[in-house]
KEFINU-696860 format. One record per residue (C-alpha): residue in one letter; x, y, z. Coordinates in steps of 0.001 Angstrom, whole numbers, plus 500000, padded with zeros to 6 digits. Layout:
AXYZ;...
% end
This chain:
X541725465647404113;X544864467245402757;X547383464441403327;X547215460787402452;X549073457583403065;X550773458043399694;X552358461292400839;X554517459295403242;X555921456920400607;X559420457714399342;X559583458013395564;X555887458817395193;X555353462397394128;X552264464044392656;X552560462377389234;X553005458845390569;X550342459397393214;X547896460418390475;X548909457390388361;X548276455010391267;X544918456523392181;X543803456667388550;X544790453039387996;X543061451682391121;X540183454153391377;X540307454553395157;X542794454542398033;X541126451428399439;X541705449435396242;X545305450669396151;X545962449483399704;X544439446093398868;X546475445670395681;X548909442810395296;X552549443401394446;X551860442209390896;X548985444664390512;X551209447517391692;X553937446468389256;X551399446703386413;X550727450422386965;X552115452473384055;X554838454858385233;X555658452891388397;X558981451010388151;X558994447459389519;X561397448256392341;X559217451166393498;X556067449026393220;X557651446420395491;X558648449118397998;X555142450608397956;X553676447159398590;X556121446558401435;X555292449909403038;X551534449443402690;X551623445943404186;X554227446211406907;X553129445024410302;X553637447075413409;
% end
């Protein structure tokens, strides 16, 4: 697998992608994270954390 869900998120480059995966340990835990958990990741601004959460949990 060379691409991931995180590659599609605006504002998430290699450094932030690594920070998210390091913090949560797996893509599955990242997808299941609450907005508050995303906001707690070092290096991820609150506004971006909210946008990531919105993108990961949008319906449709």
